[in-house]
C-alpha positions in Angstrom: 7.4 9.5 6.5 4.8 12.0 5.6 0.9 11.7 5.1 -1.9 14.1 4.9 -4.6 14.0 7.7 -8.3 15.8 6.7 -10.0 15.9 9.7 -13.9 17.1 9.4 -16.7 17.0 11.6 -18.8 14.1 12.2 -22.0 13.4 14.1 -23.2 9.9 14.8 -26.7 8.6 14.8 -27.7 9.9 18.5 -26.5 13.6 17.5 -23.2 13.1 19.3 -21.0 15.6 17.8 -17.2 14.6 16.6 -14.1 14.3 14.2 -13.3 12.1 11.4 -9.6 12.0 10.3 -8.4 9.8 7.1 -5.3 9.1 5.5 -5.9 9.1 1.8 -2.6 7.4 1.1 -2.9 4.6 2.9 -6.9 4.2 2.7 -6.6 4.3 7.3 -9.3 6.3 9.1 -10.2 7.1 13.1 -11.8 9.7 14.8 -12.4 11.4 18.3 -13.5 13.7 20.2 -11.6 17.2 18.8 -9.6 17.7 16.0 -6.9 17.2 18.0 -8.1 13.7 19.5 -9.1 12.7 16.0 -5.6 13.4 14.6 -3.8 12.0 17.4 -6.0 8.5 16.9 -5.3 8.5 13.1 -1.4 8.7 13.7 -1.9 5.7 16.2 -4.1 3.8 13.4 -1.3 4.5 10.8 1.7 3.4 13.0 -0.5 0.0 13.7 -1.0 -0.2 10.3 2.0 0.2 9.2 3.9 -2.3 11.6 1.0 -4.8 11.4 0.4 -4.7 7.2 2.0 -6.7 4.3 5.0 -4.8 2.9 3.1 -5.4 -0.4 -0.4 -4.4 0.2 1.7 -0.9 2.1 3.5 -0.3 -1.8 0.1 -0.8 -3.6 -1.8 1.4 -1.7 1.0 4.0 -1.6 1.1 3.4 -5.8 -2.1 4.1 -6.0 -1.5 7.6 -4.8 -3.9 11.1 -3.3 -4.4 13.6 -5.0 -5.8 16.9 -2.7 -7.1 19.6 -3.9 -9.0 22.6 -3.2 -11.3 23.6 -6.1 -14.4 26.7 -6.6 -17.9 25.7 -8.3 -19.7 27.9 -10.8 -22.9 27.0 -9.3 -23.6 26.8 -5.4 -26.6 25.7 -3.4 -29.1 27.5 -2.0 -28.0 26.2 1.4 -24.6 28.0 0.6 -25.7 31.4 -0.9 -27.6 31.7 2.1 -23.8 31.7 4.5 -22.8 35.3 5.1 -19.4 34.1 4.3 -19.9 33.3 0.8 -19.6 35.4 -1.8 
């Protein structure tokens, strides 16, 4: 099976930088110190979930579907406008 992994920076309240990884199709998440570690931990979490989850629960989550897409907004926040890499 093929799944989506959304990996993004995640700061803990202690200020420690890490990464979170989320699979929207099954609503399973994990974390790690690096993007690769977060992705590997997510893969392990998905494998464990699929081993133990009730088949009806897996089917229910997959039937809900997940749509991941990128889009532009006409309005940008002041913070984003100040970044050099944005138009």
